[in-house]
C-alpha positions in Angstrom: 0.0 0.0 0.0 1.4 3.4 -1.0 2.0 5.8 1.8 -0.7 8.4 1.6 1.5 11.1 3.1 4.2 10.5 0.6 1.7 10.7 -2.3 0.5 14.0 -1.1 3.9 15.5 -0.8 4.8 14.4 -4.4 1.9 16.4 -5.9 2.6 20.1 -5.8 -1.1 20.8 -6.3 -2.1 19.4 -3.0 -2.2 21.8 -0.1 -2.8 21.0 3.6 -6.4 20.9 4.6 -6.0 19.3 8.1 -6.7 22.4 10.2 -9.7 23.4 8.0 -11.2 19.9 8.2 -10.5 19.6 12.0 -12.0 23.1 12.8 -15.1 22.4 10.8 -15.5 19.0 12.3 -15.1 20.1 15.9 -17.4 23.1 15.5 -20.0 20.9 13.8 -19.8 18.2 16.5 -20.1 20.7 19.4 -23.1 22.5 17.8 -25.0 19.4 16.8 -24.4 17.5 20.1 -24.5 20.3 22.8 -27.2 22.6 21.4 -29.2 24.3 23.1 -26.2 24.8 25.5 -28.5 24.9 28.5 -26.7 23.1 31.3 -28.2 22.0 34.7 -26.3 20.5 37.6 -29.5 19.0 39.0 -29.4 15.5 37.4 -29.8 12.0 38.8 -27.1 9.4 38.8 -23.3 9.6 38.5 -22.3 11.7 35.5 -19.1 9.7 34.7 -21.2 6.7 34.2 -23.4 8.6 31.7 -26.8 7.1 31.3 -25.7 3.6 30.7 -26.2 2.7 27.1 -28.8 5.5 26.7 -32.0 5.1 24.8 -32.3 2.5 22.1 -30.8 3.7 18.8 -32.1 2.7 15.4 -30.0 2.1 12.3 -30.4 5.7 11.2 -29.1 7.0 14.5 -26.1 4.7 14.4 -25.3 5.8 10.8 -25.6 9.5 11.8 -23.4 9.1 14.9 -20.7 7.4 12.7 -21.0 10.0 10.0 -20.6 12.9 12.4 -17.1 11.9 13.4 -15.7 10.9 10.0 -14.5 14.4 9.2 -12.8 14.6 12.6 -10.9 11.3 12.0 -10.0 12.4 8.5 -8.6 15.8 9.6 -6.8 14.2 12.5 -5.2 11.6 10.3 -4.0 14.2 7.8 -2.5 16.3 10.6 -0.7 13.3 12.2 0.6 12.0 8.9 2.0 15.4 8.0 4.0 15.2 11.2 5.5 11.8 10.2 3.4 9.5 12.3 3.0 5.9 11.1 -0.2 4.4 9.9 -0.6 2.2 13.0 0.0 5.2 15.3 -2.5 7.3 13.4 -5.1 4.5 13.6 -4.6 4.1 17.4 -4.7 7.9 18.0 -7.8 8.3 15.9 -9.5 5.6 18.0 -8.4 7.1 21.3 -9.0 10.7 20.4 -12.4 9.9 19.0 -13.4 8.0 22.1 -12.1 10.8 24.5 -13.8 13.5 22.5 -17.0 11.6 22.2 -17.0 10.8 26.0 -16.4 14.5 26.8 -19.4 15.4 24.6 -21.6 12.7 26.3 -20.5 13.8 29.7 -21.5 17.4 28.9 -24.8 16.1 27.5 -25.5 14.5 30.8 -26.0 18.0 32.2 -28.3 19.2 29.4 -31.8 18.1 30.4 -33.1 17.8 26.8 -30.1 15.6 25.8 -29.6 11.9 26.4 -26.1 10.6 26.8 -24.9 7.0 26.6 -22.0 4.7 26.0 -23.5 3.6 22.7 -22.8 7.0 21.2 -19.2 6.8 22.4 -18.8 3.5 20.5 -20.4 4.8 17.3 -18.6 8.1 17.3 -15.2 6.4 17.9 -16.0 4.1 15.0 -16.6 7.2 12.8 -13.3 8.6 13.8 -11.4 5.4 12.9 -13.4 5.2 9.6 -12.4 8.8 8.8 -8.7 8.0 9.3 -9.0 5.0 7.0 -10.7 7.1 4.4 -7.7 9.4 4.5 -5.2 6.6 4.2 -6.9 5.0 1.2 -8.4 8.0 -0.5 -6.9 11.1 1.1 -4.5 12.0 -1.7 -7.3 11.8 -4.3 -9.8 13.8 -2.2 -7.3 16.5 -1.2 -5.8 16.7 -4.7 -9.3 17.4 -6.2 -10.1 20.0 -3.5 -6.8 21.8 -3.9 -7.1 21.9 -7.7 -10.6 23.3 -7.5 -9.5 26.0 -5.1 -6.4 26.8 -7.2 -8.5 27.1 -10.4 -11.1 29.3 -8.6 -8.4 31.6 -7.3 -6.9 31.9 -10.8 -10.3 32.8 -12.2 -10.9 35.5 -9.6 -10.3 39.2 -10.1 -11.5 42.1 -8.1 -14.6 42.7 -10.3 -15.7 39.0 -10.0 -15.1 39.2 -6.2 -17.4 42.2 -5.9 -20.0 40.8 -8.2 -19.9 37.4 -6.4 -20.3 39.1 -3.0 -23.2 41.3 -4.1 -25.0 38.5 -6.0 -24.7 35.9 -3.2 -25.8 38.2 -0.4 -28.4 39.8 -2.6 -30.0 36.4 -3.4 -30.1 35.5 0.2 -31.6 38.9 1.1 -34.4 38.2 -1.3 -35.0 34.8 0.3 -34.7 36.3 3.7 -37.4 39.0 3.0 -39.7 36.3 1.8 -39.3 34.3 5.0 -39.4 37.4 7.2 -42.8 38.2 5.8 -43.9 34.8 7.0 -43.7 36.1 10.6 -45.5 39.3 10.0 -48.7 39.9 12.0 -51.2 39.7 9.2 -54.7 38.3 8.7 -55.6 38.8 12.4 -59.3 38.4 12.8 -60.6 42.0 13.2 -63.8 41.0 15.0 -62.0 39.3 17.8 -62.9 39.7 21.5 -60.5 40.2 24.4 -60.9 37.5 27.1 -59.3 37.1 30.4 -59.6 33.7 32.0 -61.0 31.5 29.2 -61.6 31.1 25.5 -64.2 32.5 23.1 -65.5 28.9 22.6 -66.4 28.7 26.3 -64.1 25.8 27.1 -64.2 25.2 30.9 -61.0 23.1 30.8 -59.0 26.0 29.6 -60.3 28.5 32.2 -57.7 30.0 34.5 -57.7 29.6 38.3 -55.8 32.7 39.1 -56.3 36.4 39.4 -55.5 39.3 37.0 -55.2 42.8 38.3 -54.0 44.8 35.3 -53.7 44.4 31.6 -52.0 46.8 29.2 -51.3 46.8 25.4 -49.0 48.7 23.2 -48.7 48.6 19.4 -44.9 48.9 19.7 -41.9 47.2 21.1 -40.8 48.5 24.5 -37.1 49.1 25.1 -35.5 46.7 27.6 -35.0 49.4 30.2 -38.6 50.4 30.1 -39.9 46.8 30.2 -37.7 46.0 33.2 -38.9 49.2 35.0 -42.6 48.4 34.4 -42.2 44.8 35.6 -40.2 45.9 38.6 -43.2 47.9 39.7 -41.6 51.3 39.3 -43.3 54.5 38.3 -44.7 54.7 34.7 -41.9 55.3 32.1 -41.8 55.2 28.4 -44.7 55.6 25.9 -48.2 55.4 27.3 -50.1 52.2 26.6 -52.6 52.0 23.7 -55.1 50.4 26.0 -55.1 49.7 29.7 -57.5 47.9 32.1 -57.4 48.1 35.9 -59.5 45.1 37.1 -60.2 46.2 40.6 -63.6 47.3 41.7 -66.8 46.2 39.9 -67.5 45.5 36.3 -67.7 46.7 33.6 -64.0 47.4 33.6 -63.3 50.3 31.3 -60.2 50.9 29.2 -58.5 53.9 30.7 -57.5 55.1 27.2 -61.2 54.8 26.1 -60.2 53.2 22.7 -61.3 49.6 23.5 -64.7 48.4 24.8 -65.2 47.6 28.5 -64.8 44.1 30.0 -67.7 42.3 31.6 -68.2 39.0 33.4 -69.4 36.0 31.6 -71.4 33.2 33.3 -71.6 34.6 36.8 -72.9 38.2 36.9 -72.4 38.4 40.6 -68.6 37.9 40.4 -66.7 40.6 42.1 -63.1 39.4 41.7 -60.9 38.7 38.7 -61.5 35.4 36.9 -61.9 32.1 38.8 -61.7 28.8 36.9 -64.9 27.2 35.7 -67.2 29.9 37.2 -66.6 33.2 35.4 -64.3 35.1 33.1 -64.0 38.5 31.5 -64.9 39.3 27.9 -65.0 42.6 26.0 -68.5 43.9 25.3 -67.6 44.4 21.6 -64.7 43.4 19.3 -61.3 44.9 19.9 -60.9 45.8 16.3 -58.9 48.9 17.0 -56.3 47.0 18.9 -56.1 44.3 16.2 -55.7 46.8 13.4 -53.1 48.9 15.2 -50.9 45.8 16.0 -51.2 44.5 12.4 -50.2 48.0 11.1 -47.0 48.3 13.1 -46.2 44.5 13.2 -45.2 45.0 16.8 -46.8 44.7 20.2 -46.2 44.6 23.9 -48.5 43.0 26.5 -48.2 43.7 30.3 -50.1 41.6 32.8 -50.1 41.9 36.6 -51.4 38.6 37.9 -51.4 36.0 40.6 -51.2 32.3 39.6 -53.5 29.7 41.2 -52.5 26.1 41.9 -50.4 24.5 39.2 -52.2 22.4 36.6 -51.0 20.0 33.9 -53.4 21.4 31.3 -52.9 24.7 29.5 -54.9 27.4 31.3 -55.5 30.6 29.3 -54.9 33.9 31.0 -55.3 36.5 28.2 -56.8 35.7 24.8 -57.6 37.7 21.7 -59.9 35.5 19.6 -63.1 35.4 17.5 -66.3 34.0 19.1 -65.8 31.0 16.9 -62.5 30.3 18.7 -60.1 31.4 16.0 -57.2 32.9 18.1 -54.9 35.8 17.3 -53.0 35.7 20.6 -52.9 33.4 23.6 -51.1 33.8 26.9 -51.4 30.8 29.2 -50.1 28.9 32.2 -49.2 25.2 32.3 -48.0 24.4 35.8 -45.0 26.7 36.4 -44.5 27.2 32.7 -45.6 30.2 30.7 -46.9 29.6 27.2 -47.4 32.3 24.5 -48.6 32.0 20.9 -49.7 34.5 18.3 -50.8 34.1 14.8 -48.5 34.6 11.8 -48.5 32.8 8.4 -45.6 30.6 9.9 -47.3 29.8 13.2 -50.8 29.4 11.9 -50.4 25.7 11.2 -47.6 25.0 13.7 -48.9 25.0 17.2 -45.5 23.7 18.4 -44.2 27.2 17.7 -45.9 28.3 21.0 -43.2 29.8 23.2 -42.7 27.7 26.4 -40.8 29.4 29.2 -40.2 27.2 32.3 -40.2 28.2 35.9 -42.2 31.5 35.6 -45.3 31.0 37.7 -45.4 30.3 41.5 -48.7 29.5 43.2 -50.4 32.5 45.0 -47.5 34.8 44.1 -48.2 38.1 42.4 -46.1 38.4 39.3 -45.4 41.2 36.8 -45.2 40.0 33.2 -44.4 41.8 30.0 -44.1 40.3 26.5 -42.7 42.4 23.7 -42.4 41.6 20.0 -40.3 43.7 17.5 -41.3 42.0 14.3 -39.0 39.0 14.6 -37.9 38.6 18.2 -40.0 38.0 21.4 -38.8 39.1 24.8 -40.3 38.2 28.2 -39.7 40.2 31.3 -40.7 39.0 34.7 -40.5 41.0 37.9 -37.8 43.3 36.6 -35.6 40.8 34.7 -35.6 39.2 31.3 -36.5 35.5 31.2 -36.5 32.6 28.7 -34.3 31.6 25.8 -34.2 33.8 22.7 -37.3 33.4 20.6 -36.4 34.3 17.0 -39.1 34.2 14.4 -36.9 35.4 11.6 -35.9 34.0 8.2 -34.0 31.1 9.8 -37.3 29.7 11.1 -38.9 30.1 7.7 -36.1 28.3 5.9 -36.0 25.5 8.5 -39.7 25.0 8.0 -39.0 23.7 4.5 -36.7 20.9 5.6 -37.4 20.4 9.3 -40.3 20.2 11.8 -40.1 23.5 13.7 -39.7 23.5 17.5 -39.8 26.6 19.5 -36.8 25.5 21.6 -34.6 25.4 18.5 -35.5 28.8 17.0 -32.2 30.5 18.0 -30.4 27.5 16.4 -32.2 28.0 13.1 -31.3 31.7 13.3 -27.6 31.0 13.8 -27.4 28.4 11.1 -29.2 30.7 8.7 -26.8 33.5 9.2 -23.8 31.1 8.9 -25.1 30.0 5.5 -25.4 33.6 4.4 -22.2 35.1 5.7 -19.6 32.4 6.1 -19.1 31.8 2.3 -18.5 35.5 1.6 -15.7 35.3 4.2 -14.2 32.4 2.3 -14.4 34.3 -1.0 -12.7 37.3 0.6 -9.9 35.1 1.9 -9.3 33.6 -1.6 -9.5 37.1 -3.1 -6.9 38.3 -0.6 -4.5 35.7 -1.9 -5.1 36.8 -5.5 -4.8 40.6 -4.9 -1.5 40.4 -3.0 0.0 43.4 -4.8 -3.1 45.6 -4.5 -3.4 46.8 -0.9 -6.1 49.4 -1.6 -8.4 46.9 -3.2 -7.8 44.4 -0.4 -8.8 46.9 2.2 -11.9 48.0 0.1 -13.0 44.4 -0.3 -12.6 43.6 3.4 -14.7 46.7 4.3 -17.3 45.7 1.8 -17.6 42.1 3.0 -17.1 42.6 6.8 -18.8 45.9 7.5 -21.0 47.2 4.6 -22.8 44.0 3.5 -23.8 42.8 7.0 -25.1 46.2 7.9 -27.0 46.7 4.6 -28.4 43.1 4.9 -29.9 43.7 8.3 -31.3 47.2 7.5 -32.9 46.1 4.3 -34.3 42.9 5.9 -35.8 44.9 8.8 -37.3 47.6 6.5 -38.8 45.1 4.0 -39.9 42.6 6.6 -41.4 45.0 9.1 -39.0 44.1 11.9 -36.6 46.1 14.0 -32.9 46.5 13.2 -31.1 44.2 15.6 -27.5 45.2 16.2 -26.7 41.7 17.5 -27.4 40.3 14.0 -25.0 42.7 12.4 -22.2 41.7 14.9 -23.0 38.0 14.3 -22.8 38.5 10.5 -19.4 40.3 10.8 -18.0 37.6 13.0 -19.1 34.9 10.6 -17.5 36.7 7.7 -14.3 36.9 9.7 -14.6 33.2 10.6 -14.7 32.4 6.9 -11.6 34.4 6.3 -9.8 32.7 9.1 -11.0 29.2 8.1 -9.6 29.5 4.6 -6.2 30.6 6.0 -6.2 28.0 8.8 -3.5 25.8 7.1 -1.5 28.7 5.7 2.2 28.6 6.6 3.0 32.1 7.7 6.6 33.3 7.2 8.7 33.7 10.3 9.2 37.3 11.3 
């Protein structure tokens, strides 16, 4: 058998790819196995024993676990062979390194409640690492030669005009796709003849009636700044813009909107009720449709909802606290309690047929405790504030969720993951193109600088501004920073195997 390392070194067209392959493999493994990166030290059993052999794995799970570590074994084998290690040593190190890396991942998974660790994954991952090293030994020269020739031909074809056109076309196409998906999360087609209910549903479903108390409800047709939202939920003096509508539910009914733009609220079922809603006996409903509120929220594509309430005993079923829905039961917005969890859902083209997109925030409610809640939506991102602090994982209803809906069943707990993957798809390749162009334009320092400014600063900023303007969302500075970092990551990744001259 011909030594793969020697074959690589005899072909001048083959460059080293070991660092690039290893970096990509490690990042991919960590993201796919440790997401959503929520760790908890409250677990049962001994962590170093994992969860035994974990849950039963089918053939597909075994295949994916093996496949996940093949690039890792391939890149590791190339790196070791370039350093003169023998085939036997490379095979042994690939097995040991794969097992240790996999065990570390499984150990971390033990502390992620939504993950399931087990020794079976260690075995399959280690097998993938060994298989990757064997693929390098038997086909590494061919694979790397092809990749190096393609990269070399692409660099030869590049010039500054093609780099600029490539950047603009690639990001422009994704901007058009993003605008389409961003419109899928706009607040449109809300039923204008909806009623506002506190404590139950428009369909009079006793099982969904709440068993707590609501003291105050306020609506805005705008997103509230973080500082204002925290001040409101901390119980401080009123700050920021006045609410569009506001109800104080003390005293006797009907409860009037203090802004006089929405109809009053009256008791349903029990006309003698003198307290906020009690489960299965009474609830509050607007005397007429809240069309003004619905139209204003749809016009701005933004809203904020403030609720001062006291939860009753925890229940397993969802209990609705605040609902905007038609008498037929068609809902526009639902705020509910399920045990200690807070649930929130509102209607968009994306969420209309996907009830699993309801936002589930754990450990919000406590029995008989008065709590100050505020939910704010800026056109793509939901934020929850409770008693002066922000709670819950990021809830991103942006283009990433729209794209993921085409290939994957959406889950509310994975929305920020869809968001990150989407932005990586959009901005990591431009970074790679900039890095290759940097090599080609070695003698043109001015063009190099201009291209880097275009790719790292201008395009991410324009992308976010245009997306926000066309999709009806707020400009989110964090997305611009993430895009810039992903462009730089692409630049660094292409140069990961470059041998820099000694100073």
